[in-house]
DRENVO-640912 format. One line per field, with one value per residue: residue number from 1; residue in three letters; x, y, z of N, C-alpha, C in turn. Coordinates in Angstrom, 1 decimal. Layout:
<atoms>
k NUM/...
r Ala/...
npx X/...
npy Y/...
npz Z/...
capx X/...
capy Y/...
capz Z/...
cpx X/...
cpy Y/...
cpz Z/...
</atoms>
This chain:
<atoms>
k 1/2/3/4/5/6/7/8/9/10/11/12/13/14/15/16/17/18/19/20/21/22/23/24/25/26/27/28/29/30/31/32/33/34/35/36/37/38/39/40/41/42/43/44/45/46/47/48/49/50/51/52/53/54/55/56/57/58/59/60/61/62/63/64/65/66/67/68/69/70/71/72/73/74/75/76/77/78/79/80/81/82/83/84/85/86/87/88/89/90/91/92/93/94/95/96/97/98/99/100/101/102/103/104/105/106/107/108/109/110/111/112/113/114/115/116/117/118/119/120/121/122/123/124/125/126/127/128/129/130/131/132/133/134/135/136/137/138/139/140/141/142/143/144/145/146/147/148/149/150/151/152/153/154/155/156/157/158/159/160/161/162/163/164/165/166/167/168/169/170/171/172/173/174/175/176/177/178/179/180/181/182/183/184/185/186/187/188/189/190/191/192/193/194/195/196/197/198/199/200/201/202/203/204/205/206/207/208/209/210/211/212/213/214/215/216/217/218/219/220/221/222/223/224/225/226/227/228/229/230/231
r Met/Thr/Val/Gly/Leu/Val/Val/Val/Ser/His/Ser/Arg/Lys/Ile/Ala/Glu/Gly/Ala/Val/Glu/Leu/Ala/Ala/Gln/Met/Ala/Pro/Asp/Val/Lys/Phe/Tyr/Ala/Val/Gly/Gly/Thr/Ala/Asp/Gly/Arg/Ile/Gly/Thr/Asp/Leu/Glu/Lys/Thr/Ile/Ala/Ala/Phe/Glu/Ser/Gly/Leu/Thr/Glu/Ala/Ser/Gly/Asp/Gly/Leu/Val/Val/Leu/Ala/Asp/Leu/Gly/Ser/Ala/Val/Met/Thr/Ala/Glu/Ser/Ala/Thr/Glu/Phe/Cys/Thr/Glu/Pro/Asp/Lys/Val/Leu/Leu/Ala/Asp/Ala/Pro/Leu/Val/Glu/Gly/Leu/Val/Ala/Ala/Ala/Val/Ala/Thr/Gln/Gly/Gly/Ala/Leu/Ala/Ala/Ala/Val/Lys/Ala/Ala/Ala/Glu/Ser/Val/Arg/Phe/Gly/Pro/Glu/Thr/Ala/Phe/Asp/Ala/Ala/Gly/Ser/Pro/Pro/Ser/Gln/Gly/Lys/Gly/Glu/Pro/Ala/Glu/Ser/Gly/Glu/Phe/Glu/Leu/Ile/Asn/Pro/Met/Gly/Met/His/Ala/Arg/Pro/Ala/Ala/Lys/Ile/Ala/Gly/Gly/Leu/Ala/Gly/Leu/Asp/Val/Glu/Ala/Thr/Val/Asn/Gly/Val/Asp/Gly/Thr/Ser/Val/Met/Glu/Leu/Met/Ser/Leu/Ala/Val/Gly/Gln/Gly/Gly/Lys/Leu/Lys/Val/Glu/Ala/Arg/Gly/Lys/Asp/Ser/Ser/Lys/Ala/Val/Asp/Tyr/Val/Arg/Arg/Leu/Val/Glu/Gln/Gly/Phe/Gly/Glu/Ile
npx 12.4/12.2/13.3/16.8/19.7/22.4/25.8/27.5/31.0/33.9/35.9/36.1/36.7/35.0/32.4/32.1/32.0/29.8/27.6/28.1/27.4/24.4/23.2/23.2/20.7/18.9/18.6/17.9/18.1/19.3/22.2/24.7/28.0/29.8/33.1/36.0/39.0/39.5/42.0/42.2/42.8/41.8/38.9/36.4/35.1/33.1/32.5/32.5/30.3/28.7/27.8/27.7/25.1/23.7/24.0/21.9/19.7/19.1/19.5/18.0/16.2/13.0/11.2/13.5/15.9/18.0/20.1/22.7/25.5/29.0/30.1/30.4/31.6/31.4/28.3/28.1/28.9/27.4/24.9/25.8/26.3/23.1/22.4/23.5/22.9/21.1/18.3/17.4/15.4/14.7/16.3/16.9/18.5/19.2/19.4/20.6/22.2/24.7/25.9/23.3/21.0/21.3/20.8/18.5/16.9/18.0/16.2/13.7/13.3/13.6/10.9/9.6/8.9/8.4/10.6/10.2/9.6/11.5/13.1/12.6/12.9/15.4/15.6/14.1/15.7/17.9/20.5/22.2/22.7/22.1/19.9/17.4/16.3/14.8/15.0/15.4/16.3/15.3/13.8/12.0/10.0/8.7/6.9/4.6/2.6/-0.1/0.7/-1.0/-0.8/0.5/2.6/4.4/6.5/8.1/11.2/11.8/14.3/17.7/19.7/18.6/18.3/20.0/22.3/20.8/17.6/17.5/18.1/15.6/13.6/14.0/13.6/11.2/9.4/10.5/9.5/6.7/4.1/4.5/5.5/7.6/8.8/11.3/11.5/12.4/13.8/14.8/12.4/13.4/16.1/18.8/21.4/20.7/18.6/20.3/21.7/20.6/20.8/19.1/18.3/17.7/14.7/14.0/12.0/10.7/9.7/7.0/6.1/4.1/3.1/0.9/-0.5/0.0/-0.3/-1.1/-0.5/2.5/2.8/1.9/3.7/5.9/4.9/4.9/7.2/8.7/7.4/7.8/10.4/12.4/13.1/15.1/14.6
npy -58.3/-58.6/-58.4/-58.7/-57.1/-56.7/-55.8/-55.6/-55.4/-53.9/-53.6/-54.0/-52.7/-49.9/-51.8/-52.0/-49.9/-48.6/-50.0/-49.4/-47.0/-47.3/-48.8/-46.8/-46.0/-47.3/-49.9/-52.8/-53.9/-56.6/-57.0/-57.3/-57.7/-58.1/-57.2/-57.1/-59.3/-62.5/-63.1/-60.4/-58.2/-55.9/-56.4/-58.7/-61.7/-64.7/-67.2/-65.9/-63.7/-66.1/-67.0/-64.9/-64.5/-67.1/-66.8/-64.6/-65.7/-67.5/-66.4/-63.8/-63.3/-63.8/-62.9/-62.0/-61.4/-58.4/-56.7/-54.6/-53.3/-52.1/-51.2/-52.7/-55.4/-56.2/-56.1/-58.4/-60.5/-60.0/-61.2/-63.9/-65.4/-65.0/-67.1/-69.6/-69.6/-71.2/-70.2/-68.6/-66.9/-65.2/-63.7/-60.2/-57.8/-54.5/-51.7/-48.7/-46.0/-46.9/-45.9/-44.2/-45.7/-47.7/-46.7/-45.9/-47.8/-49.3/-47.8/-48.3/-51.2/-51.3/-50.2/-51.9/-52.8/-54.9/-56.9/-56.0/-53.8/-52.5/-52.9/-51.4/-48.5/-48.0/-48.4/-45.9/-43.7/-40.7/-40.8/-38.9/-35.3/-33.4/-34.6/-33.6/-31.0/-30.0/-29.4/-27.2/-25.9/-25.6/-26.1/-29.6/-28.8/-26.5/-25.3/-27.3/-26.5/-26.3/-27.8/-31.6/-31.6/-30.3/-29.1/-27.4/-27.3/-27.0/-28.2/-29.9/-31.2/-31.1/-31.3/-30.8/-30.8/-33.5/-36.4/-38.9/-37.9/-37.0/-39.4/-40.9/-39.5/-39.4/-42.5/-43.3/-41.7/-42.9/-45.0/-45.0/-43.2/-41.1/-37.7/-35.7/-32.8/-31.2/-28.4/-27.4/-29.1/-33.1/-34.8/-37.6/-37.4/-38.4/-37.1/-34.8/-33.8/-33.1/-31.4/-28.8/-28.3/-26.8/-26.1/-26.8/-25.5/-24.3/-24.7/-26.8/-27.1/-29.5/-30.5/-32.1/-34.4/-36.7/-39.7/-40.5/-38.1/-37.2/-39.0/-39.0/-36.4/-36.1/-38.6/-36.7/-34.9/-36.4/-37.3/-35.2/-34.6/-36.4/-35.8/-37.0/-39.0/-38.5/-37.0
npz -7.7/-11.1/-13.2/-14.1/-14.6/-17.4/-18.1/-20.6/-21.4/-22.7/-21.0/-18.1/-15.9/-16.9/-17.3/-14.3/-13.5/-14.1/-13.7/-10.7/-11.1/-11.7/-10.0/-7.3/-7.9/-8.3/-5.9/-5.1/-7.5/-9.7/-10.8/-13.6/-14.7/-16.9/-18.4/-20.3/-21.5/-20.4/-19.4/-18.5/-20.3/-22.5/-24.3/-25.1/-23.7/-24.6/-22.7/-20.0/-20.6/-21.2/-19.1/-17.2/-17.7/-17.5/-14.4/-14.1/-14.7/-13.4/-10.1/-10.6/-12.4/-13.1/-15.2/-17.2/-18.7/-19.5/-21.5/-22.0/-24.0/-25.1/-27.6/-31.1/-31.0/-28.7/-28.3/-30.6/-29.2/-26.7/-28.4/-29.3/-27.0/-25.8/-27.7/-26.6/-24.2/-21.8/-22.1/-24.2/-25.3/-22.9/-23.1/-23.8/-26.0/-25.5/-27.2/-27.5/-25.7/-23.4/-20.3/-19.9/-20.6/-19.5/-16.9/-17.1/-17.7/-14.9/-13.1/-14.0/-13.7/-11.2/-10.4/-11.1/-13.5/-16.0/-18.1/-21.0/-21.1/-19.6/-21.2/-23.2/-21.8/-21.4/-24.4/-25.4/-24.2/-25.4/-27.5/-28.2/-26.8/-28.9/-30.3/-28.5/-30.1/-32.6/-36.2/-36.6/-34.9/-32.1/-29.1/-28.1/-26.9/-28.2/-31.2/-31.4/-30.3/-27.8/-24.7/-23.7/-20.9/-18.0/-15.4/-12.1/-10.2/-7.1/-6.0/-3.0/-2.0/-0.3/-2.1/-4.6/-8.2/-9.3/-10.1/-9.4/-8.7/-11.4/-12.9/-11.9/-12.3/-15.5/-16.3/-15.2/-17.1/-19.6/-20.0/-20.2/-22.6/-23.9/-25.0/-23.2/-21.6/-19.0/-17.6/-20.4/-21.4/-23.1/-21.2/-20.7/-20.9/-18.7/-18.9/-19.6/-18.2/-15.5/-16.3/-15.7/-13.5/-11.3/-7.7/-4.4/-3.4/-6.3/-9.6/-11.1/-14.6/-15.9/-18.8/-21.1/-23.8/-25.3/-24.9/-22.2/-20.5/-18.3/-16.4/-16.4/-15.6/-12.7/-12.1/-11.7/-10.0/-8.0/-7.3/-6.5/-4.4/-2.5/-2.3/-4.3/-2.4/-0.2/1.7
capx 13.0/11.8/14.4/18.1/20.1/23.5/26.8/28.8/32.1/35.0/36.7/36.1/36.8/33.7/31.2/31.6/31.8/28.3/26.8/28.0/26.8/23.4/23.2/22.4/19.2/18.1/19.3/16.8/17.6/20.2/23.2/25.8/29.2/30.7/34.2/37.4/39.2/39.8/43.0/42.4/42.6/40.7/38.0/35.3/34.7/32.0/32.4/32.1/29.1/27.7/28.2/26.7/23.7/23.0/24.0/21.4/18.8/18.8/19.7/17.4/14.9/11.5/10.7/14.4/17.2/18.1/21.3/22.9/26.2/29.3/30.6/29.9/31.9/30.6/27.1/27.8/29.5/25.9/24.6/26.2/25.6/22.4/22.0/24.0/22.2/19.4/17.1/17.7/14.1/14.4/17.5/16.7/19.5/18.6/20.2/20.9/23.9/25.7/25.1/22.0/20.4/21.5/19.9/17.0/16.4/17.6/15.0/12.2/13.0/13.3/9.7/8.9/8.7/8.7/11.4/9.7/9.2/12.6/13.9/11.8/12.9/16.6/15.6/14.1/17.1/18.6/22.1/22.8/22.1/21.5/18.6/16.6/16.1/14.4/15.9/15.4/17.5/14.4/14.2/10.9/8.2/8.2/6.3/4.2/1.6/0.2/0.6/-2.0/-0.8/1.7/2.8/5.2/6.8/9.1/12.4/12.7/15.4/18.3/20.4/18.1/19.0/21.6/22.1/19.4/16.7/17.0/17.5/14.4/12.9/13.8/13.7/9.6/8.9/10.8/8.3/5.3/3.7/4.6/6.8/7.8/9.9/11.4/12.1/12.1/14.6/14.2/12.4/14.2/17.4/19.5/22.5/19.9/17.7/21.1/22.4/19.2/21.0/18.2/19.0/16.4/13.8/13.7/11.1/10.8/8.1/6.8/4.9/3.3/1.9/0.5/-1.5/0.5/0.6/-1.4/0.5/3.9/2.6/1.7/4.7/7.1/4.8/5.0/8.9/9.3/6.6/8.7/11.7/13.0/13.1/16.0/14.1
capy -58.0/-59.7/-58.6/-59.0/-56.4/-57.2/-54.9/-56.2/-53.7/-54.0/-53.1/-54.8/-51.3/-49.7/-52.4/-52.4/-48.5/-48.4/-50.8/-49.2/-45.5/-47.8/-49.0/-46.0/-45.5/-49.1/-50.5/-53.9/-54.4/-57.0/-56.6/-58.4/-56.5/-58.3/-56.6/-57.9/-60.6/-63.4/-62.7/-59.1/-57.2/-55.3/-57.2/-59.6/-63.0/-65.5/-67.7/-65.1/-63.4/-66.7/-67.3/-63.9/-64.6/-67.4/-66.5/-63.5/-66.2/-68.2/-65.4/-62.3/-63.2/-64.2/-62.4/-61.9/-60.2/-57.1/-56.9/-53.5/-53.2/-50.3/-51.3/-53.6/-56.5/-56.4/-56.6/-59.4/-61.4/-60.5/-61.8/-65.1/-65.8/-65.5/-68.2/-70.7/-69.5/-72.1/-69.5/-67.3/-65.9/-64.2/-62.6/-58.8/-57.0/-53.1/-50.7/-48.1/-45.6/-47.5/-45.9/-44.0/-46.9/-48.9/-46.0/-45.9/-49.5/-49.9/-47.2/-49.1/-52.7/-50.7/-49.5/-53.3/-53.0/-56.3/-57.0/-55.4/-52.6/-51.9/-53.0/-49.9/-47.6/-48.2/-47.6/-44.7/-43.0/-40.5/-40.9/-37.5/-34.2/-32.9/-34.9/-33.2/-30.5/-30.7/-29.0/-25.6/-25.6/-25.8/-27.5/-30.4/-28.2/-24.9/-25.2/-28.5/-26.3/-26.3/-29.5/-32.0/-31.4/-29.3/-28.8/-26.7/-28.2/-26.8/-29.1/-29.2/-32.4/-30.6/-31.0/-30.7/-31.8/-33.9/-37.7/-39.7/-37.2/-37.2/-40.8/-41.2/-38.8/-40.6/-43.1/-43.1/-41.2/-43.5/-46.2/-44.3/-43.0/-39.2/-36.6/-34.9/-32.0/-30.7/-27.1/-27.2/-30.6/-34.3/-35.5/-39.0/-37.9/-38.2/-35.6/-33.0/-33.0/-32.9/-30.5/-28.2/-27.5/-26.7/-26.2/-26.7/-24.8/-24.1/-25.2/-27.7/-27.4/-29.8/-30.3/-33.5/-34.7/-38.0/-40.9/-40.9/-37.4/-36.8/-39.6/-38.6/-34.6/-36.4/-39.2/-36.1/-34.3/-37.3/-37.5/-34.0/-34.1/-36.6/-34.9/-38.1/-39.9/-38.0/-36.1
capz -8.7/-11.8/-14.3/-14.4/-16.0/-17.5/-18.4/-21.8/-22.5/-23.7/-20.3/-16.8/-15.0/-17.4/-16.6/-12.8/-13.5/-14.9/-12.3/-9.9/-11.0/-11.8/-8.4/-6.8/-8.4/-7.9/-4.9/-4.9/-8.6/-9.8/-12.0/-13.1/-15.1/-17.7/-19.0/-20.3/-21.2/-19.2/-19.0/-17.9/-21.1/-22.9/-25.0/-24.6/-23.7/-25.0/-21.7/-19.5/-20.7/-21.0/-17.3/-16.4/-18.5/-16.6/-13.2/-13.7/-15.4/-12.2/-9.4/-10.7/-13.6/-13.4/-16.5/-18.4/-18.8/-20.2/-21.7/-22.5/-24.7/-25.2/-29.1/-31.8/-31.3/-27.3/-29.2/-31.3/-28.3/-26.4/-29.2/-29.6/-25.2/-26.2/-28.7/-26.4/-22.7/-21.4/-21.9/-25.1/-25.5/-22.1/-23.1/-24.5/-26.0/-25.5/-28.5/-25.7/-24.9/-22.1/-18.8/-19.3/-21.0/-17.7/-15.3/-17.1/-17.1/-14.2/-12.6/-14.5/-12.9/-9.5/-9.9/-10.9/-15.3/-16.8/-18.9/-22.7/-20.7/-19.1/-22.9/-24.4/-21.3/-21.9/-25.5/-25.0/-24.0/-26.3/-28.2/-28.0/-26.8/-30.1/-30.4/-27.7/-30.4/-33.9/-37.3/-36.8/-33.5/-31.1/-28.3/-28.6/-26.5/-28.9/-32.3/-31.1/-29.7/-25.9/-24.0/-23.0/-19.1/-17.8/-14.2/-12.1/-9.2/-6.6/-5.4/-1.6/-1.5/-0.3/-3.0/-5.8/-9.4/-9.1/-10.9/-8.9/-9.1/-12.9/-13.1/-11.4/-13.6/-17.0/-16.1/-15.1/-17.8/-20.5/-19.7/-20.7/-24.0/-24.0/-25.0/-22.1/-21.0/-18.0/-17.9/-21.7/-22.4/-22.9/-19.8/-20.7/-20.6/-17.3/-18.9/-20.1/-16.9/-15.0/-16.3/-15.5/-12.2/-10.9/-6.6/-3.7/-3.8/-7.6/-9.9/-12.6/-15.2/-16.8/-20.0/-21.6/-24.7/-25.3/-24.3/-20.6/-19.9/-17.0/-15.6/-16.7/-14.9/-11.6/-11.5/-11.6/-9.1/-6.7/-7.1/-6.4/-3.6/-1.9/-2.2/-4.8/-1.6/-0.1/2.6
cpx 12.7/12.1/15.7/18.7/22.0/24.3/27.7/29.8/33.4/36.5/36.3/36.0/34.7/32.8/31.0/31.6/30.1/27.2/26.8/26.9/25.1/22.5/22.4/21.2/18.6/18.9/18.9/17.3/19.4/20.7/24.2/26.7/29.3/31.9/35.4/37.5/39.3/41.1/43.4/42.8/41.9/39.6/36.8/35.2/33.8/31.8/32.1/30.8/28.0/27.2/27.5/25.0/23.2/23.0/22.6/20.0/18.5/18.8/18.1/16.5/13.9/11.1/11.8/15.2/17.0/19.1/22.0/25.1/27.1/29.7/30.3/30.4/31.1/28.9/27.4/28.2/28.2/25.1/24.4/26.0/24.7/21.9/22.8/23.5/21.5/18.0/16.8/16.3/13.5/15.3/17.0/17.7/18.8/20.0/19.9/22.2/24.1/25.0/23.7/21.0/20.5/20.8/18.4/16.3/16.5/16.2/13.6/12.2/12.9/11.8/9.2/8.4/9.1/9.7/11.3/9.7/10.7/13.2/13.9/12.4/14.2/16.5/15.6/15.1/17.5/20.2/22.7/22.4/21.6/19.9/17.7/16.3/15.9/15.5/16.1/16.1/16.9/14.4/12.5/9.8/7.9/7.7/5.3/2.9/1.1/0.2/-0.8/-2.2/0.4/1.4/3.8/5.5/8.0/10.0/12.5/13.6/16.3/19.7/20.3/17.9/19.8/21.1/20.9/17.7/16.5/17.4/16.1/13.6/12.8/13.6/11.7/9.6/9.1/10.0/7.0/5.3/3.5/5.6/6.9/8.9/9.7/12.1/12.9/13.4/14.4/13.9/12.9/15.5/18.5/20.2/21.5/19.3/19.4/21.7/21.2/19.9/20.6/18.3/17.5/15.5/13.5/12.7/11.4/9.1/8.1/5.4/4.9/2.7/1.9/-0.3/-1.3/0.6/0.3/-0.7/2.1/3.9/2.8/2.7/5.6/6.9/5.1/6.7/9.0/8.6/7.4/9.8/12.8/13.6/14.3/16.0/13.2
cpy -58.9/-59.8/-58.3/-57.9/-56.8/-55.9/-55.9/-55.4/-54.7/-54.0/-53.7/-53.6/-50.5/-50.2/-52.3/-50.9/-48.3/-48.6/-50.2/-47.7/-46.0/-47.8/-48.1/-45.7/-46.6/-50.0/-52.4/-54.4/-55.5/-57.0/-57.5/-57.6/-57.5/-57.5/-57.3/-58.6/-61.3/-63.4/-61.4/-58.1/-56.7/-55.7/-57.9/-61.0/-63.8/-66.2/-67.1/-64.5/-64.7/-66.9/-66.1/-63.9/-65.8/-67.5/-65.5/-64.3/-67.0/-67.3/-64.2/-62.5/-63.9/-64.0/-62.3/-61.4/-59.0/-56.4/-55.3/-53.9/-52.4/-50.4/-52.5/-54.2/-56.9/-57.0/-58.0/-61.1/-61.3/-61.8/-63.8/-65.6/-66.3/-66.7/-69.4/-70.9/-70.7/-71.2/-68.2/-66.5/-65.4/-63.4/-61.6/-58.1/-55.5/-52.5/-49.4/-47.7/-46.6/-47.0/-44.9/-45.0/-47.4/-48.1/-45.6/-47.2/-50.1/-49.0/-47.9/-50.2/-51.8/-50.3/-51.1/-53.8/-54.3/-55.7/-55.9/-54.2/-51.6/-52.0/-51.1/-48.9/-47.6/-47.6/-45.9/-43.0/-42.1/-40.6/-39.8/-36.2/-33.4/-33.7/-34.3/-31.4/-30.3/-29.5/-27.3/-25.3/-25.3/-26.5/-27.8/-29.6/-26.8/-25.5/-26.4/-28.1/-26.5/-27.8/-29.7/-31.8/-31.1/-29.3/-28.0/-26.8/-27.8/-27.8/-28.8/-30.5/-31.2/-30.5/-30.8/-31.0/-32.1/-35.3/-38.3/-39.0/-37.7/-38.7/-41.6/-40.8/-39.7/-41.4/-43.8/-42.9/-41.7/-44.6/-45.8/-44.1/-41.8/-39.1/-35.8/-34.1/-31.3/-29.6/-27.0/-28.3/-31.9/-34.5/-37.1/-39.4/-37.6/-36.9/-34.8/-32.6/-32.7/-31.9/-28.8/-27.4/-26.5/-26.9/-26.5/-25.5/-23.8/-25.1/-25.8/-27.6/-28.2/-29.8/-31.4/-33.6/-36.4/-38.6/-40.4/-39.6/-36.9/-37.6/-39.3/-37.1/-35.0/-37.0/-38.2/-35.3/-35.2/-37.5/-36.4/-33.5/-35.1/-36.7/-36.4/-39.3/-39.5/-36.9/-37.3
cpz -10.0/-13.0/-14.1/-15.1/-16.0/-18.2/-19.3/-22.1/-22.4/-22.1/-18.4/-15.6/-15.3/-17.1/-15.2/-12.5/-13.0/-14.3/-11.1/-9.6/-11.0/-10.2/-7.2/-6.8/-8.1/-7.1/-5.2/-6.5/-9.1/-11.0/-12.1/-15.2/-15.7/-18.7/-19.4/-20.7/-19.9/-18.3/-18.3/-19.0/-21.7/-24.4/-24.4/-24.6/-23.5/-23.7/-20.4/-19.6/-20.8/-19.5/-16.6/-17.0/-17.7/-15.4/-13.4/-13.8/-13.8/-10.7/-9.4/-11.6/-13.5/-14.8/-17.5/-18.3/-19.3/-20.3/-22.6/-22.8/-25.2/-26.9/-29.6/-31.3/-29.5/-27.8/-29.6/-30.5/-27.2/-27.3/-29.1/-27.8/-25.4/-26.9/-27.5/-24.7/-23.2/-21.4/-23.0/-25.2/-24.0/-21.8/-24.3/-24.5/-26.1/-26.7/-27.8/-25.5/-23.8/-20.4/-18.9/-19.8/-19.7/-16.7/-15.6/-17.0/-15.5/-12.5/-12.9/-13.4/-11.0/-9.4/-10.8/-12.6/-15.0/-17.5/-20.4/-22.0/-20.2/-20.5/-23.1/-23.1/-21.9/-23.3/-25.8/-24.7/-25.0/-27.1/-27.4/-27.2/-27.8/-30.7/-29.6/-28.7/-32.2/-34.8/-37.1/-35.1/-32.3/-29.9/-28.2/-28.4/-27.4/-30.4/-32.4/-30.5/-28.2/-25.7/-23.8/-21.8/-18.9/-16.0/-13.2/-10.7/-8.0/-5.3/-4.0/-1.1/-1.4/-1.5/-4.4/-7.2/-9.2/-10.0/-10.6/-9.2/-10.7/-13.8/-12.9/-12.0/-15.4/-17.0/-16.2/-16.6/-19.0/-20.6/-20.0/-22.2/-23.7/-24.1/-24.2/-22.1/-19.7/-18.0/-19.6/-22.7/-21.8/-21.7/-19.5/-20.7/-19.8/-17.7/-18.9/-18.7/-15.6/-15.3/-16.5/-14.3/-11.3/-9.1/-6.0/-3.4/-5.4/-7.9/-11.0/-13.0/-16.0/-18.0/-20.8/-22.5/-25.1/-24.7/-22.5/-20.2/-18.7/-16.2/-15.8/-15.2/-13.2/-11.1/-11.2/-10.5/-8.2/-6.3/-6.4/-4.6/-2.3/-1.8/-2.9/-3.6/-0.3/1.1/3.7
</atoms>
């Protein structure tokens, strides 16, 4: 892998839990969890964060590190750590929701994306389900004319749509120049895709608009045909 992923949280358990979840979708990616103070309290620690950055730059990163943080002071700690580390130009801070952003970044990294694309994948994830609807309360696929490309695919993996398939779809689509929906929900949102609760034998309808429409539909088709690597 050419990119390392760092999580900076006020809580050690949150940082480690987010990494544990993302690692299920991206087993080859190097993660670094930084959480809590040196004495085990809730908070952030500049020295621990710098140490994580240096470890990532040494062990995992040919292209750079992408960093996700949970709250404001964690962001400030990450920014300060960037200034003090040996290669600040290789550290990219992503403005993204911690869990969904990390999962999207992990899937993009697993797929071989470089740091800028990994950061973009994390930042493409929506901050809340309400953003998947327009001002009139309609899903994004409505009121925008016919999609440039579309496809409907039957799920063959035994568990259907759960966290890992949702993360693979969202992470891949987030790295493309496309607006894509799956069964009417935002194709870059792990949580919205999971909420579809489509089981084995059910179908995913992909509609895509934008430059990479064909790539987006083909990407989902290949994932479905391969059973998301679960069969």
